[in-house]
PABAGU-705466 format. One record per atom (N, C-alpha, C): residue number from 1; residue in three letters; chain; atom name; y, z, x. Coordinates in nm, 2 decimals, decimal comma. Example, Ala and Ser with C-alpha at 12.3 -4.5 7.8 and 13.67 -1.06 7.14 Angstrom:
+-----+---------+--------+-------+--------+--------+--------+
: num : residuo : cadena : atomo :     yy :     zz :     xx :
+-----+---------+--------+-------+--------+--------+--------+
:   1 :     ALA :      A :     N :  -0,57 :   0,78 :   1,32 :
:   1 :     ALA :      A :    CA :  -0,45 :   0,78 :   1,23 :
:   1 :     ALA :      A :     C :  -0,33 :   0,78 :   1,32 :
:   2 :     SER :      A :     N :  -0,22 :   0,71 :   1,28 :
:   2 :     SER :      A :    CA :  -0,11 :   0,71 :   1,37 :
:   2 :     SER :      A :     C :   0,00 :   0,79 :   1,29 :
+-----+---------+--------+-------+--------+--------+--------+
% end
This chain:
+-----+---------+--------+-------+--------+--------+--------+
: num : residuo : cadena : atomo :     yy :     zz :     xx :
+-----+---------+--------+-------+--------+--------+--------+
:   1 :     UNK :      A :     N :   1,63 :   0,74 :  -0,62 :
:   1 :     UNK :      A :    CA :   1,55 :   0,67 :  -0,71 :
:   1 :     UNK :      A :     C :   1,41 :   0,72 :  -0,71 :
:   2 :     UNK :      A :     N :   1,34 :   0,73 :  -0,82 :
:   2 :     UNK :      A :    CA :   1,21 :   0,78 :  -0,83 :
:   2 :     UNK :      A :     C :   1,11 :   0,66 :  -0,83 :
:   3 :     UNK :      A :     N :   1,00 :   0,67 :  -0,75 :
:   3 :     UNK :      A :    CA :   0,90 :   0,56 :  -0,74 :
:   3 :     UNK :      A :     C :   0,77 :   0,62 :  -0,77 :
:   4 :     UNK :      A :     N :   0,68 :   0,54 :  -0,83 :
:   4 :     UNK :      A :    CA :   0,54 :   0,57 :  -0,86 :
:   4 :     UNK :      A :     C :   0,46 :   0,46 :  -0,79 :
:   5 :     UNK :      A :     N :   0,36 :   0,50 :  -0,71 :
:   5 :     UNK :      A :    CA :   0,28 :   0,41 :  -0,63 :
:   5 :     UNK :      A :     C :   0,17 :   0,36 :  -0,73 :
:   6 :     UNK :      A :     N :   0,17 :   0,23 :  -0,75 :
:   6 :     UNK :      A :    CA :   0,07 :   0,17 :  -0,84 :
:   6 :     UNK :      A :     C :  -0,06 :   0,13 :  -0,76 :
:   7 :     UNK :      A :     N :  -0,03 :   0,07 :  -0,64 :
:   7 :     UNK :      A :    CA :  -0,14 :   0,03 :  -0,55 :
:   7 :     UNK :      A :     C :  -0,10 :   0,06 :  -0,41 :
:   8 :     UNK :      A :     N :  -0,19 :   0,09 :  -0,32 :
:   8 :     UNK :      A :    CA :  -0,16 :   0,12 :  -0,18 :
:   8 :     UNK :      A :     C :  -0,27 :   0,06 :  -0,09 :
:   9 :     UNK :      A :     N :  -0,23 :   0,00 :   0,02 :
:   9 :     UNK :      A :    CA :  -0,33 :  -0,06 :   0,11 :
:   9 :     UNK :      A :     C :  -0,28 :  -0,02 :   0,25 :
:  10 :     UNK :      A :     N :  -0,38 :   0,04 :   0,33 :
:  10 :     UNK :      A :    CA :  -0,35 :   0,07 :   0,47 :
:  10 :     UNK :      A :     C :  -0,36 :  -0,06 :   0,55 :
:  11 :     UNK :      A :     N :  -0,24 :  -0,10 :   0,60 :
:  11 :     UNK :      A :    CA :  -0,24 :  -0,23 :   0,68 :
:  11 :     UNK :      A :     C :  -0,27 :  -0,21 :   0,83 :
:  12 :     UNK :      A :     N :  -0,30 :  -0,08 :   0,87 :
:  12 :     UNK :      A :    CA :  -0,33 :  -0,06 :   1,01 :
:  12 :     UNK :      A :     C :  -0,48 :  -0,05 :   1,04 :
:  13 :     UNK :      A :     N :  -0,56 :  -0,08 :   0,93 :
:  13 :     UNK :      A :    CA :  -0,71 :  -0,07 :   0,95 :
:  13 :     UNK :      A :     C :  -0,77 :  -0,20 :   0,90 :
:  14 :     UNK :      A :     N :  -0,88 :  -0,24 :   0,96 :
:  14 :     UNK :      A :    CA :  -0,95 :  -0,36 :   0,91 :
:  14 :     UNK :      A :     C :  -0,99 :  -0,35 :   0,76 :
:  15 :     UNK :      A :     N :  -0,98 :  -0,46 :   0,69 :
:  15 :     UNK :      A :    CA :  -1,02 :  -0,45 :   0,55 :
:  15 :     UNK :      A :     C :  -1,17 :  -0,43 :   0,53 :
:  16 :     UNK :      A :     N :  -1,25 :  -0,48 :   0,61 :
:  16 :     UNK :      A :    CA :  -1,39 :  -0,47 :   0,59 :
:  16 :     UNK :      A :     C :  -1,45 :  -0,34 :   0,63 :
:  17 :     UNK :      A :     N :  -1,39 :  -0,27 :   0,72 :
:  17 :     UNK :      A :    CA :  -1,45 :  -0,14 :   0,76 :
:  17 :     UNK :      A :     C :  -1,34 :  -0,03 :   0,78 :
:  18 :     UNK :      A :     N :  -1,28 :   0,01 :   0,67 :
:  18 :     UNK :      A :    CA :  -1,17 :   0,11 :   0,69 :
:  18 :     UNK :      A :     C :  -1,24 :   0,25 :   0,71 :
:  19 :     UNK :      A :     N :  -1,17 :   0,33 :   0,80 :
:  19 :     UNK :      A :    CA :  -1,21 :   0,47 :   0,82 :
:  19 :     UNK :      A :     C :  -1,15 :   0,55 :   0,72 :
:  20 :     UNK :      A :     N :  -1,23 :   0,60 :   0,62 :
:  20 :     UNK :      A :    CA :  -1,18 :   0,68 :   0,51 :
:  20 :     UNK :      A :     C :  -1,13 :   0,82 :   0,55 :
:  21 :     UNK :      A :     N :  -1,17 :   0,86 :   0,66 :
:  21 :     UNK :      A :    CA :  -1,12 :   1,00 :   0,71 :
:  21 :     UNK :      A :     C :  -0,99 :   0,99 :   0,78 :
:  22 :     UNK :      A :     N :  -0,95 :   0,87 :   0,82 :
:  22 :     UNK :      A :    CA :  -0,82 :   0,86 :   0,90 :
:  22 :     UNK :      A :     C :  -0,70 :   0,85 :   0,80 :
:  23 :     UNK :      A :     N :  -0,60 :   0,92 :   0,83 :
:  23 :     UNK :      A :    CA :  -0,47 :   0,91 :   0,76 :
:  23 :     UNK :      A :     C :  -0,40 :   0,78 :   0,80 :
:  24 :     UNK :      A :     N :  -0,37 :   0,70 :   0,70 :
:  24 :     UNK :      A :    CA :  -0,30 :   0,57 :   0,73 :
:  24 :     UNK :      A :     C :  -0,17 :   0,59 :   0,80 :
:  25 :     UNK :      A :     N :  -0,13 :   0,50 :   0,89 :
:  25 :     UNK :      A :    CA :  -0,01 :   0,51 :   0,96 :
:  25 :     UNK :      A :     C :   0,10 :   0,43 :   0,88 :
:  26 :     UNK :      A :     N :   0,06 :   0,31 :   0,83 :
:  26 :     UNK :      A :    CA :   0,15 :   0,23 :   0,75 :
:  26 :     UNK :      A :     C :   0,08 :   0,18 :   0,63 :
:  27 :     UNK :      A :     N :   0,14 :   0,20 :   0,51 :
:  27 :     UNK :      A :    CA :   0,09 :   0,16 :   0,38 :
:  27 :     UNK :      A :     C :   0,18 :   0,05 :   0,33 :
:  28 :     UNK :      A :     N :   0,11 :  -0,06 :   0,28 :
:  28 :     UNK :      A :    CA :   0,18 :  -0,16 :   0,19 :
:  28 :     UNK :      A :     C :   0,16 :  -0,11 :   0,05 :
:  29 :     UNK :      A :     N :   0,26 :  -0,08 :  -0,02 :
:  29 :     UNK :      A :    CA :   0,25 :  -0,02 :  -0,16 :
:  29 :     UNK :      A :     C :   0,32 :  -0,11 :  -0,26 :
:  30 :     UNK :      A :     N :   0,26 :  -0,11 :  -0,38 :
:  30 :     UNK :      A :    CA :   0,33 :  -0,17 :  -0,50 :
:  30 :     UNK :      A :     C :   0,38 :  -0,04 :  -0,57 :
:  31 :     UNK :      A :     N :   0,51 :  -0,04 :  -0,60 :
:  31 :     UNK :      A :    CA :   0,57 :   0,07 :  -0,66 :
:  31 :     UNK :      A :     C :   0,64 :   0,03 :  -0,79 :
:  32 :     UNK :      A :     N :   0,65 :   0,13 :  -0,89 :
:  32 :     UNK :      A :    CA :   0,72 :   0,11 :  -1,01 :
:  32 :     UNK :      A :     C :   0,84 :   0,20 :  -1,01 :
:  33 :     UNK :      A :     N :   0,95 :   0,15 :  -1,05 :
:  33 :     UNK :      A :    CA :   1,07 :   0,23 :  -1,06 :
:  33 :     UNK :      A :     C :   1,15 :   0,19 :  -1,18 :
:  34 :     UNK :      A :     N :   1,27 :   0,25 :  -1,20 :
:  34 :     UNK :      A :    CA :   1,35 :   0,21 :  -1,32 :
:  34 :     UNK :      A :     C :   1,39 :   0,06 :  -1,31 :
:  35 :     UNK :      A :     N :   1,40 :   0,01 :  -1,19 :
:  35 :     UNK :      A :    CA :   1,44 :  -0,13 :  -1,17 :
:  35 :     UNK :      A :     C :   1,32 :  -0,23 :  -1,18 :
:  36 :     UNK :      A :     N :   1,20 :  -0,18 :  -1,19 :
:  36 :     UNK :      A :    CA :   1,09 :  -0,27 :  -1,20 :
:  36 :     UNK :      A :     C :   0,98 :  -0,25 :  -1,09 :
:  37 :     UNK :      A :     N :   0,90 :  -0,35 :  -1,07 :
:  37 :     UNK :      A :    CA :   0,79 :  -0,34 :  -0,97 :
:  37 :     UNK :      A :     C :   0,83 :  -0,41 :  -0,85 :
:  38 :     UNK :      A :     N :   0,81 :  -0,35 :  -0,73 :
:  38 :     UNK :      A :    CA :   0,84 :  -0,41 :  -0,60 :
:  38 :     UNK :      A :     C :   0,74 :  -0,37 :  -0,50 :
:  39 :     UNK :      A :     N :   0,74 :  -0,44 :  -0,39 :
:  39 :     UNK :      A :    CA :   0,65 :  -0,41 :  -0,27 :
:  39 :     UNK :      A :     C :   0,74 :  -0,34 :  -0,17 :
:  40 :     UNK :      A :     N :   0,68 :  -0,23 :  -0,11 :
:  40 :     UNK :      A :    CA :   0,75 :  -0,16 :   0,00 :
:  40 :     UNK :      A :     C :   0,64 :  -0,12 :   0,10 :
:  41 :     UNK :      A :     N :   0,69 :  -0,09 :   0,22 :
:  41 :     UNK :      A :    CA :   0,60 :  -0,04 :   0,33 :
:  41 :     UNK :      A :     C :   0,65 :   0,10 :   0,36 :
:  42 :     UNK :      A :     N :   0,55 :   0,19 :   0,38 :
:  42 :     UNK :      A :    CA :   0,58 :   0,33 :   0,41 :
:  42 :     UNK :      A :     C :   0,51 :   0,37 :   0,54 :
:  43 :     UNK :      A :     N :   0,59 :   0,41 :   0,63 :
:  43 :     UNK :      A :    CA :   0,54 :   0,47 :   0,76 :
:  43 :     UNK :      A :     C :   0,51 :   0,62 :   0,72 :
:  44 :     UNK :      A :     N :   0,38 :   0,65 :   0,71 :
:  44 :     UNK :      A :    CA :   0,34 :   0,78 :   0,65 :
:  44 :     UNK :      A :     C :   0,37 :   0,90 :   0,74 :
:  45 :     UNK :      A :     N :   0,38 :   0,88 :   0,87 :
:  45 :     UNK :      A :    CA :   0,41 :   1,00 :   0,96 :
:  45 :     UNK :      A :     C :   0,31 :   1,11 :   0,94 :
:  46 :     UNK :      A :     N :   0,18 :   1,07 :   0,91 :
:  46 :     UNK :      A :    CA :   0,07 :   1,17 :   0,90 :
:  46 :     UNK :      A :     C :   0,06 :   1,24 :   0,77 :
:  47 :     UNK :      A :     N :   0,15 :   1,20 :   0,67 :
:  47 :     UNK :      A :    CA :   0,15 :   1,27 :   0,54 :
:  47 :     UNK :      A :     C :   0,05 :   1,19 :   0,45 :
:  48 :     UNK :      A :     N :  -0,01 :   1,26 :   0,36 :
:  48 :     UNK :      A :    CA :  -0,11 :   1,21 :   0,27 :
:  48 :     UNK :      A :     C :  -0,03 :   1,14 :   0,16 :
:  49 :     UNK :      A :     N :  -0,04 :   1,01 :   0,15 :
:  49 :     UNK :      A :    CA :   0,03 :   0,93 :   0,04 :
:  49 :     UNK :      A :     C :  -0,07 :   0,83 :   0,00 :
:  50 :     UNK :      A :     N :  -0,08 :   0,81 :  -0,13 :
:  50 :     UNK :      A :    CA :  -0,18 :   0,72 :  -0,19 :
:  50 :     UNK :      A :     C :  -0,14 :   0,67 :  -0,33 :
:  51 :     UNK :      A :     N :  -0,23 :   0,60 :  -0,39 :
:  51 :     UNK :      A :    CA :  -0,22 :   0,55 :  -0,52 :
:  51 :     UNK :      A :     C :  -0,20 :   0,67 :  -0,62 :
:  52 :     UNK :      A :     N :  -0,09 :   0,66 :  -0,70 :
:  52 :     UNK :      A :    CA :  -0,06 :   0,77 :  -0,79 :
:  52 :     UNK :      A :     C :   0,05 :   0,87 :  -0,74 :
:  53 :     UNK :      A :     N :   0,09 :   0,85 :  -0,61 :
:  53 :     UNK :      A :    CA :   0,19 :   0,94 :  -0,55 :
:  53 :     UNK :      A :     C :   0,33 :   0,91 :  -0,62 :
:  54 :     UNK :      A :     N :   0,40 :   1,01 :  -0,64 :
:  54 :     UNK :      A :    CA :   0,54 :   1,00 :  -0,70 :
:  54 :     UNK :      A :     C :   0,63 :   1,05 :  -0,59 :
:  55 :     UNK :      A :     N :   0,74 :   0,97 :  -0,56 :
:  55 :     UNK :      A :    CA :   0,84 :   1,02 :  -0,46 :
:  55 :     UNK :      A :     C :   0,98 :   0,97 :  -0,50 :
:  56 :     UNK :      A :     N :   1,07 :   1,04 :  -0,44 :
:  56 :     UNK :      A :    CA :   1,22 :   1,01 :  -0,46 :
:  56 :     UNK :      A :     C :   1,27 :   0,97 :  -0,32 :
:  57 :     UNK :      A :     N :   1,37 :   0,88 :  -0,32 :
:  57 :     UNK :      A :    CA :   1,44 :   0,84 :  -0,20 :
:  57 :     UNK :      A :     C :   1,57 :   0,77 :  -0,24 :
:  58 :     UNK :      A :     N :   1,67 :   0,79 :  -0,16 :
:  58 :     UNK :      A :    CA :   1,80 :   0,72 :  -0,17 :
:  58 :     UNK :      A :     C :   1,80 :   0,59 :  -0,09 :
:  59 :     UNK :      A :     N :   1,70 :   0,58 :   0,00 :
:  59 :     UNK :      A :    CA :   1,70 :   0,46 :   0,09 :
:  59 :     UNK :      A :     C :   1,65 :   0,34 :   0,01 :
:  60 :     UNK :      A :     N :   1,72 :   0,23 :   0,02 :
:  60 :     UNK :      A :    CA :   1,68 :   0,11 :  -0,06 :
:  60 :     UNK :      A :     C :   1,61 :   0,00 :   0,03 :
:  61 :     UNK :      A :     N :   1,57 :   0,04 :   0,15 :
:  61 :     UNK :      A :    CA :   1,51 :  -0,06 :   0,24 :
:  61 :     UNK :      A :     C :   1,37 :  -0,09 :   0,19 :
:  62 :     UNK :      A :     N :   1,31 :  -0,20 :   0,24 :
:  62 :     UNK :      A :    CA :   1,18 :  -0,24 :   0,21 :
:  62 :     UNK :      A :     C :   1,08 :  -0,15 :   0,29 :
:  63 :     UNK :      A :     N :   1,13 :  -0,11 :   0,41 :
:  63 :     UNK :      A :    CA :   1,04 :  -0,02 :   0,49 :
:  63 :     UNK :      A :     C :   1,10 :   0,12 :   0,49 :
:  64 :     UNK :      A :     N :   1,01 :   0,22 :   0,45 :
:  64 :     UNK :      A :    CA :   1,05 :   0,36 :   0,44 :
:  64 :     UNK :      A :     C :   0,97 :   0,44 :   0,54 :
:  65 :     UNK :      A :     N :   1,04 :   0,55 :   0,58 :
:  65 :     UNK :      A :    CA :   0,97 :   0,65 :   0,66 :
:  65 :     UNK :      A :     C :   0,94 :   0,76 :   0,56 :
:  66 :     UNK :      A :     N :   0,82 :   0,83 :   0,57 :
:  66 :     UNK :      A :    CA :   0,79 :   0,94 :   0,48 :
:  66 :     UNK :      A :     C :   0,90 :   1,05 :   0,49 :
:  67 :     UNK :      A :     N :   0,96 :   1,07 :   0,60 :
:  67 :     UNK :      A :    CA :   1,06 :   1,17 :   0,62 :
:  67 :     UNK :      A :     C :   1,19 :   1,14 :   0,53 :
:  68 :     UNK :      A :     N :   1,20 :   1,01 :   0,49 :
:  68 :     UNK :      A :    CA :   1,32 :   0,97 :   0,41 :
:  68 :     UNK :      A :     C :   1,29 :   0,99 :   0,26 :
:  69 :     UNK :      A :     N :   1,17 :   1,04 :   0,23 :
:  69 :     UNK :      A :    CA :   1,13 :   1,06 :   0,09 :
:  69 :     UNK :      A :     C :   1,11 :   1,20 :   0,05 :
:  70 :     UNK :      A :     N :   1,12 :   1,23 :  -0,07 :
:  70 :     UNK :      A :    CA :   1,09 :   1,37 :  -0,12 :
:  70 :     UNK :      A :     C :   0,97 :   1,34 :  -0,22 :
:  71 :     UNK :      A :     N :   0,85 :   1,39 :  -0,18 :
:  71 :     UNK :      A :    CA :   0,73 :   1,36 :  -0,25 :
:  71 :     UNK :      A :     C :   0,72 :   1,47 :  -0,36 :
:  72 :     UNK :      A :     N :   0,71 :   1,42 :  -0,49 :
:  72 :     UNK :      A :    CA :   0,69 :   1,51 :  -0,60 :
:  72 :     UNK :      A :     C :   0,54 :   1,54 :  -0,63 :
:  73 :     UNK :      A :     N :   0,46 :   1,43 :  -0,62 :
:  73 :     UNK :      A :    CA :   0,32 :   1,44 :  -0,65 :
:  73 :     UNK :      A :     C :   0,24 :   1,37 :  -0,55 :
:  74 :     UNK :      A :     N :   0,17 :   1,44 :  -0,47 :
:  74 :     UNK :      A :    CA :   0,10 :   1,38 :  -0,35 :
:  74 :     UNK :      A :     C :  -0,05 :   1,35 :  -0,40 :
:  75 :     UNK :      A :     N :  -0,09 :   1,23 :  -0,36 :
:  75 :     UNK :      A :    CA :  -0,23 :   1,19 :  -0,39 :
:  75 :     UNK :      A :     C :  -0,28 :   1,13 :  -0,26 :
:  76 :     UNK :      A :     N :  -0,40 :   1,18 :  -0,22 :
:  76 :     UNK :      A :    CA :  -0,46 :   1,13 :  -0,09 :
:  76 :     UNK :      A :     C :  -0,50 :   0,99 :  -0,10 :
:  77 :     UNK :      A :     N :  -0,47 :   0,92 :   0,01 :
:  77 :     UNK :      A :    CA :  -0,50 :   0,77 :   0,02 :
:  77 :     UNK :      A :     C :  -0,66 :   0,76 :   0,03 :
:  78 :     UNK :      A :     N :  -0,71 :   0,66 :  -0,05 :
:  78 :     UNK :      A :    CA :  -0,85 :   0,62 :  -0,04 :
:  78 :     UNK :      A :     C :  -0,85 :   0,47 :  -0,05 :
:  79 :     UNK :      A :     N :  -0,93 :   0,40 :   0,03 :
:  79 :     UNK :      A :    CA :  -0,93 :   0,26 :   0,02 :
:  79 :     UNK :      A :     C :  -0,98 :   0,22 :  -0,12 :
:  80 :     UNK :      A :     N :  -0,91 :   0,12 :  -0,18 :
:  80 :     UNK :      A :    CA :  -0,95 :   0,07 :  -0,31 :
:  80 :     UNK :      A :     C :  -1,04 :  -0,05 :  -0,29 :
:  81 :     UNK :      A :     N :  -1,17 :  -0,03 :  -0,31 :
:  81 :     UNK :      A :    CA :  -1,27 :  -0,13 :  -0,28 :
:  81 :     UNK :      A :     C :  -1,25 :  -0,25 :  -0,37 :
:  82 :     UNK :      A :     N :  -1,21 :  -0,23 :  -0,49 :
:  82 :     UNK :      A :    CA :  -1,19 :  -0,35 :  -0,58 :
:  82 :     UNK :      A :     C :  -1,07 :  -0,43 :  -0,53 :
:  83 :     UNK :      A :     N :  -0,96 :  -0,37 :  -0,49 :
:  83 :     UNK :      A :    CA :  -0,85 :  -0,44 :  -0,44 :
:  83 :     UNK :      A :     C :  -0,89 :  -0,51 :  -0,31 :
:  84 :     UNK :      A :     N :  -0,96 :  -0,45 :  -0,22 :
:  84 :     UNK :      A :    CA :  -1,00 :  -0,52 :  -0,10 :
:  84 :     UNK :      A :     C :  -1,09 :  -0,64 :  -0,13 :
:  85 :     UNK :      A :     N :  -1,18 :  -0,62 :  -0,22 :
:  85 :     UNK :      A :    CA :  -1,27 :  -0,73 :  -0,26 :
:  85 :     UNK :      A :     C :  -1,19 :  -0,85 :  -0,32 :
:  86 :     UNK :      A :     N :  -1,09 :  -0,82 :  -0,40 :
:  86 :     UNK :      A :    CA :  -1,01 :  -0,92 :  -0,46 :
:  86 :     UNK :      A :     C :  -0,93 :  -0,99 :  -0,36 :
:  87 :     UNK :      A :     N :  -0,87 :  -0,92 :  -0,26 :
:  87 :     UNK :      A :    CA :  -0,79 :  -0,98 :  -0,16 :
:  87 :     UNK :      A :     C :  -0,88 :  -1,07 :  -0,07 :
:  88 :     UNK :      A :     N :  -1,00 :  -1,03 :  -0,03 :
:  88 :     UNK :      A :    CA :  -1,09 :  -1,11 :   0,05 :
:  88 :     UNK :      A :     C :  -1,13 :  -1,23 :  -0,03 :
:  89 :     UNK :      A :     N :  -1,16 :  -1,22 :  -0,16 :
:  89 :     UNK :      A :    CA :  -1,20 :  -1,34 :  -0,24 :
:  89 :     UNK :      A :     C :  -1,09 :  -1,44 :  -0,24 :
:  90 :     UNK :      A :     N :  -0,96 :  -1,39 :  -0,26 :
:  90 :     UNK :      A :    CA :  -0,85 :  -1,49 :  -0,26 :
:  90 :     UNK :      A :     C :  -0,83 :  -1,56 :  -0,13 :
:  91 :     UNK :      A :     N :  -0,85 :  -1,48 :  -0,02 :
:  91 :     UNK :      A :    CA :  -0,84 :  -1,55 :   0,11 :
:  91 :     UNK :      A :     C :  -0,95 :  -1,65 :   0,13 :
:  92 :     UNK :      A :     N :  -1,07 :  -1,62 :   0,09 :
:  92 :     UNK :      A :    CA :  -1,18 :  -1,72 :   0,10 :
:  92 :     UNK :      A :     C :  -1,15 :  -1,84 :   0,02 :
:  93 :     UNK :      A :     N :  -1,11 :  -1,82 :  -0,10 :
:  93 :     UNK :      A :    CA :  -1,08 :  -1,94 :  -0,19 :
:  93 :     UNK :      A :     C :  -0,97 :  -2,03 :  -0,13 :
:  94 :     UNK :      A :     N :  -0,87 :  -1,97 :  -0,07 :
:  94 :     UNK :      A :    CA :  -0,76 :  -2,04 :  -0,01 :
:  94 :     UNK :      A :     C :  -0,81 :  -2,12 :   0,11 :
:  95 :     UNK :      A :     N :  -0,89 :  -2,05 :   0,19 :
:  95 :     UNK :      A :    CA :  -0,95 :  -2,12 :   0,31 :
:  95 :     UNK :      A :     C :  -1,04 :  -2,24 :   0,26 :
:  96 :     UNK :      A :     N :  -1,12 :  -2,22 :   0,16 :
:  96 :     UNK :      A :    CA :  -1,20 :  -2,33 :   0,11 :
:  96 :     UNK :      A :     C :  -1,11 :  -2,45 :   0,06 :
:  97 :     UNK :      A :     N :  -1,00 :  -2,42 :  -0,01 :
:  97 :     UNK :      A :    CA :  -0,91 :  -2,52 :  -0,06 :
:  97 :     UNK :      A :     C :  -0,85 :  -2,60 :   0,06 :
:  98 :     UNK :      A :     N :  -0,81 :  -2,53 :   0,16 :
:  98 :     UNK :      A :    CA :  -0,75 :  -2,59 :   0,28 :
:  98 :     UNK :      A :     C :  -0,85 :  -2,68 :   0,35 :
:  99 :     UNK :      A :     N :  -0,98 :  -2,63 :   0,36 :
:  99 :     UNK :      A :    CA :  -1,09 :  -2,71 :   0,42 :
:  99 :     UNK :      A :     C :  -1,12 :  -2,84 :   0,34 :
: 100 :     UNK :      A :     N :  -1,11 :  -2,83 :   0,21 :
: 100 :     UNK :      A :    CA :  -1,14 :  -2,95 :   0,12 :
: 100 :     UNK :      A :     C :  -1,03 :  -3,05 :   0,13 :
: 101 :     UNK :      A :     N :  -0,90 :  -3,01 :   0,16 :
: 101 :     UNK :      A :    CA :  -0,79 :  -3,10 :   0,17 :
: 101 :     UNK :      A :     C :  -0,80 :  -3,18 :   0,30 :
: 102 :     UNK :      A :     N :  -0,87 :  -3,13 :   0,40 :
: 102 :     UNK :      A :    CA :  -0,88 :  -3,20 :   0,53 :
: 102 :     UNK :      A :     C :  -0,97 :  -3,32 :   0,52 :
+-----+---------+--------+-------+--------+--------+--------+
% end
């Protein structure tokens, strides 16, 4: 099956201070396929994988190894500052809601 990475987030680095020169070890990705949109985790094994990457795999697991994929179009991972800001804002809002309920 062919997948297109819509969003990618390095879950092995801190959100507030990611090292942009470091190749991610594990990415949480949102992918588009013939079957729709889903979330997967990719162990990169040192390969450059990022938003916009297109890959094929026969493995249907939620967790993939890069060696289980055939990468058609490789895009280098870069932290998406807008995505990180949005995630942090949502976390703060949820924490505020929880504090108000107490």
